[in-house]
C-alpha positions as CSV (number, residue, x, y, z in Angstrom):
1,M,-13.9,15.7,3.5
2,T,-14.9,17.1,0.1
3,A,-17.7,15.2,-1.5
4,I,-17.2,14.5,-5.3
5,S,-20.7,14.0,-6.3
6,G,-22.4,17.4,-6.8
7,S,-19.2,19.3,-6.9
8,A,-17.6,21.2,-9.8
9,A,-14.0,21.1,-10.6
10,A,-11.4,23.1,-12.6
11,V,-8.6,20.9,-14.1
12,T,-5.6,22.1,-15.9
13,G,-3.7,19.9,-18.4
14,A,-6.9,18.1,-18.9
15,A,-6.5,17.0,-22.6
16,S,-4.2,14.1,-21.8
17,G,-2.4,12.0,-19.1
18,I,-3.4,12.3,-15.5
19,G,-5.6,15.4,-16.3
20,R,-7.7,13.5,-18.8
21,A,-8.1,10.6,-16.5
22,L,-9.2,12.9,-13.7
23,A,-11.8,14.4,-15.9
24,L,-13.3,11.1,-16.9
25,E,-13.2,9.8,-13.3
26,L,-14.6,13.0,-11.7
27,A,-17.5,13.1,-14.3
28,S,-18.3,9.4,-13.7
29,R,-18.7,10.3,-10.0
30,G,-21.1,13.2,-10.6
31,C,-18.8,16.1,-10.8
32,D,-19.2,19.0,-13.3
33,L,-16.1,20.2,-15.0
34,A,-14.2,23.2,-16.3
35,L,-11.4,21.7,-18.4
36,A,-8.3,23.7,-19.4
37,D,-5.4,23.0,-21.8
38,R,-3.5,24.3,-24.8
39,D,-4.7,21.3,-26.8
40,E,-8.2,22.4,-27.9
41,A,-8.8,19.3,-30.0
42,G,-7.8,17.0,-27.0
43,L,-10.2,18.9,-24.8
44,R,-13.1,18.4,-27.3
45,Q,-12.3,14.7,-27.4
46,V,-12.4,14.4,-23.6
47,A,-15.6,16.4,-23.4
48,A,-17.1,14.2,-26.2
49,E,-16.1,11.0,-24.3
50,I,-17.7,12.2,-21.1
51,G,-20.8,13.2,-23.0
52,K,-21.3,9.6,-24.2
53,T,-21.7,8.1,-20.7
54,N,-23.3,10.9,-18.6
55,S,-24.9,14.3,-18.6
56,R,-22.5,16.3,-16.5
57,K,-22.0,19.9,-17.5
58,V,-18.6,20.2,-19.0
59,T,-17.0,23.5,-20.3
60,T,-13.6,23.6,-22.2
61,H,-11.1,26.4,-22.0
62,R,-8.0,26.9,-24.1
63,V,-5.5,28.0,-21.5
64,D,-1.6,28.2,-21.5
65,V,-0.8,28.2,-17.8
66,G,2.6,29.9,-18.6
67,E,0.4,33.0,-19.2
68,P,-1.0,34.6,-16.1
69,A,-3.6,36.6,-17.9
70,Q,-5.0,33.4,-19.5
71,I,-5.2,31.8,-16.0
72,Q,-7.1,34.8,-14.6
73,E,-9.4,34.6,-17.6
74,F,-9.9,30.9,-17.1
75,A,-10.9,31.5,-13.4
76,G,-13.4,34.1,-14.5
77,S,-15.1,32.0,-17.2
78,A,-15.0,28.8,-15.2
79,T,-16.6,30.3,-12.1
80,A,-19.2,32.0,-14.2
81,A,-20.2,28.8,-15.9
82,H,-20.0,26.8,-12.7
83,P,-21.0,29.1,-9.8
84,S,-20.6,26.4,-7.2
85,L,-17.1,25.3,-8.3
86,N,-15.3,24.1,-5.3
87,I,-12.3,22.0,-6.5
88,L,-9.2,23.2,-8.3
89,I,-6.6,20.8,-9.6
90,N,-3.5,22.4,-10.9
91,N,-2.2,19.5,-13.0
92,A,-0.6,21.0,-16.2
93,G,3.1,20.5,-16.4
94,V,6.1,19.9,-18.9
95,A,9.4,18.2,-18.9
96,L,12.9,19.1,-20.0
97,L,15.7,16.7,-21.0
98,G,19.2,17.6,-20.1
99,A,21.9,18.2,-17.4
100,F,22.3,21.6,-15.9
101,H,25.1,22.6,-18.3
102,E,23.0,21.4,-21.3
103,V,20.0,23.5,-20.4
104,D,20.0,27.2,-21.0
105,Q,18.5,29.8,-18.7
106,A,15.5,30.5,-21.0
107,Q,14.6,26.8,-21.0
108,M,14.7,26.6,-17.2
109,E,12.6,29.7,-17.0
110,W,10.1,28.2,-19.5
111,L,9.7,25.1,-17.4
112,I,9.5,26.8,-14.0
113,N,7.0,29.3,-15.4
114,I,4.6,26.5,-16.2
115,N,5.3,23.9,-13.6
116,F,5.6,26.3,-10.6
117,W,4.2,29.7,-11.4
118,G,1.3,28.1,-13.2
119,V,0.4,26.6,-9.9
120,V,0.7,29.8,-8.0
121,H,-1.2,31.8,-10.5
122,G,-4.0,29.2,-10.7
123,T,-4.3,29.1,-7.0
124,R,-4.3,32.9,-6.6
125,A,-7.0,33.3,-9.4
126,F,-9.3,30.7,-8.0
127,L,-8.8,31.0,-4.2
128,P,-11.2,34.0,-3.5
129,H,-14.0,32.1,-5.1
130,L,-13.1,28.8,-3.3
131,A,-13.0,30.5,0.0
132,K,-16.6,31.5,-0.4
133,Q,-17.8,27.8,-0.8
134,R,-19.1,25.7,2.1
135,E,-16.3,23.2,1.4
136,A,-13.5,23.4,-1.1
137,H,-10.3,21.7,-2.2
138,I,-7.1,22.7,-4.0
139,V,-5.0,19.9,-5.4
140,N,-1.4,20.8,-6.6
141,L,0.5,18.4,-8.6
142,S,4.2,18.2,-7.5
143,S,6.1,14.9,-8.2
144,I,8.2,12.3,-6.5
145,F,10.9,14.7,-7.9
146,G,9.5,17.2,-5.4
147,I,10.9,14.8,-2.7
148,I,14.0,13.4,-4.3
149,A,16.3,15.0,-6.9
150,P,17.9,12.7,-9.5
151,P,20.6,14.0,-11.8
152,G,19.4,15.5,-15.1
153,Q,16.3,17.0,-13.6
154,T,17.6,20.4,-12.1
155,A,14.8,22.5,-13.7
156,Y,12.0,20.0,-13.0
157,C,13.1,19.3,-9.4
158,A,13.5,23.0,-8.7
159,A,9.9,23.6,-9.8
160,K,8.4,20.5,-8.1
161,F,10.2,21.2,-4.8
162,A,8.8,24.7,-5.0
163,V,5.2,23.4,-5.5
164,R,5.6,21.3,-2.5
165,G,7.0,24.1,-0.3
166,F,4.4,26.6,-1.5
167,S,1.5,24.1,-1.1
168,E,2.5,23.0,2.5
169,S,2.9,26.6,3.6
170,L,-0.4,27.7,2.1
171,R,-2.2,24.7,3.6
172,H,-1.0,25.7,7.1
173,E,-2.1,29.3,6.4
174,L,-5.6,28.1,5.4
175,A,-5.9,25.8,8.5
176,M,-4.9,28.7,10.7
177,A,-7.5,31.0,9.2
178,N,-10.1,28.2,9.6
179,S,-10.7,28.5,5.9
180,P,-13.2,26.0,4.2
181,V,-10.5,25.4,1.6
182,K,-8.4,22.2,2.1
183,L,-5.2,21.6,0.1
184,S,-3.5,18.4,-1.1
185,V,-0.1,18.1,-2.7
186,V,0.4,15.1,-5.0
187,H,3.6,13.3,-5.6
188,P,3.3,10.8,-8.4
189,G,5.9,8.3,-9.1
190,G,6.3,6.8,-12.6
191,V,2.9,7.3,-14.3
192,L,2.6,6.2,-17.9
193,T,1.9,9.4,-19.7
194,N,3.4,11.2,-22.7
195,I,5.3,13.8,-20.6
196,V,8.7,12.4,-21.5
197,R,7.8,11.8,-25.1
198,N,6.7,15.5,-25.2
199,S,9.7,16.9,-23.3
200,R,11.8,19.6,-24.8
201,T,15.6,18.8,-25.3
202,G,18.2,21.0,-23.7
203,A,20.0,23.4,-26.0
204,G,23.3,21.6,-25.4
205,I,22.1,18.3,-26.5
206,T,23.0,17.7,-30.2
207,D,21.8,14.0,-30.8
208,N,18.6,12.2,-30.5
209,A,19.9,9.1,-28.8
210,R,19.5,10.6,-25.3
211,R,15.8,11.3,-25.9
212,V,15.3,7.7,-27.1
213,E,17.1,6.4,-24.1
214,S,15.2,8.5,-21.6
215,I,11.9,7.5,-23.1
216,D,12.9,3.8,-22.9
217,R,14.0,4.2,-19.3
218,F,10.9,6.0,-18.3
219,D,8.6,3.3,-20.0
220,A,10.5,0.7,-18.0
221,V,9.9,2.2,-14.6
222,A,6.5,3.9,-15.2
223,K,4.1,1.2,-13.7
224,T,1.1,3.2,-12.8
225,T,-1.6,4.1,-15.3
226,P,-3.3,7.5,-15.4
227,P,-6.7,6.0,-14.4
228,V,-5.1,4.5,-11.3
229,A,-3.4,7.8,-10.5
230,A,-6.7,9.7,-10.9
231,Q,-8.5,7.3,-8.6
232,R,-5.8,7.8,-6.0
233,I,-5.9,11.6,-6.2
234,I,-9.8,11.6,-5.9
235,A,-9.6,9.2,-2.9
236,G,-7.1,11.7,-1.4
237,I,-9.6,14.6,-1.9
238,E,-12.4,12.8,-0.3
239,K,-10.3,11.9,2.7
240,N,-8.6,15.4,2.9
241,Q,-5.2,13.9,2.8
242,P,-2.4,16.6,2.8
243,R,0.1,14.5,0.9
244,I,-0.9,12.1,-1.9
245,L,1.8,9.6,-2.9
246,I,1.1,7.7,-6.1
247,G,2.6,4.2,-6.9
248,N,4.7,1.9,-4.8
249,D,7.7,3.5,-6.4
250,A,6.8,6.9,-4.9
251,K,6.2,5.3,-1.5
252,F,9.6,3.5,-1.6
253,M,11.5,6.6,-2.7
254,D,9.7,8.8,0.0
255,L,10.8,6.3,2.7
256,L,14.3,6.0,1.4
257,Q,14.8,9.7,1.3
258,R,13.7,9.9,5.0
259,F,16.2,7.2,6.0
260,R,19.1,8.4,3.8
261,P,18.3,12.1,3.2
262,A,21.7,13.0,1.7
263,T,22.9,9.6,0.2
264,Y,19.6,8.1,-1.3
265,W,20.7,8.5,-4.9
266,A,23.4,5.7,-4.7
267,V,20.7,3.2,-3.8
268,L,18.2,4.5,-6.4
269,A,20.6,4.6,-9.2
270,K,21.4,0.9,-8.8
271,R,17.7,0.0,-8.5
272,I,16.7,2.0,-11.7
273,E,19.6,0.4,-13.6
274,K,18.5,-3.1,-12.6
275,M,14.9,-2.4,-13.6
276,S,16.1,-1.0,-17.0
277,R,18.1,-4.2,-17.7
278,Q,15.2,-6.5,-16.8
279,S,12.9,-4.6,-19.1
280,S,15.2,-4.6,-22.1
């Protein structure tokens, strides 16, 4: 297990959503933090909130995880500020609204560059340092859409399935090498964050009604709060759980996919439509 108290963690996407909740929860449990995000004002707010309740060391770093050089710089500055840093949480991510024919190639590459390559570059940048610690842990955020693949999510699913495959293979490599680094891959279901509100719209979508509809549908099915998600992730770190499912919806979809690996969507589509009607 990886003890949280006395550790130091690097968290990307820490200005809002699950990343922000992780920062607050980790600090409350005695963990120092190197927080990264493109939103510098948001990072300052999180750091200030932490400072009101405890005296953990918190450093903030403006980082665009779509830029490998910035990730490498973050790794250097974070480990310099926190020499005993032993937890990396690759959390930053973005969303994209539209079916495959409505999303152009540049938009797909933008999303995959952040959601997949950001995880790979972050892991590569921090792993040499983590491997020198007595115990260390990498947490990579995939999604329930790294287990199931609904329509309208071709780019997002491609990236999140890739995060899952990369993480599982690397975890097996680390275990074979008797590395002190453990690795967990996280599959959240619906977590009530702003990821859909902040999503980009496919180049082929010409009206705003689809965005409004997608936000309403997301709000209807997203039942887990970021603090609850953060607590579940931290429990998974402490128990060295290789796969962390967040929310009853994620657990249901994971099981359904196992029983109906090629035909799960027919069941899920009816379930989602029913939930949407009940909430409207």
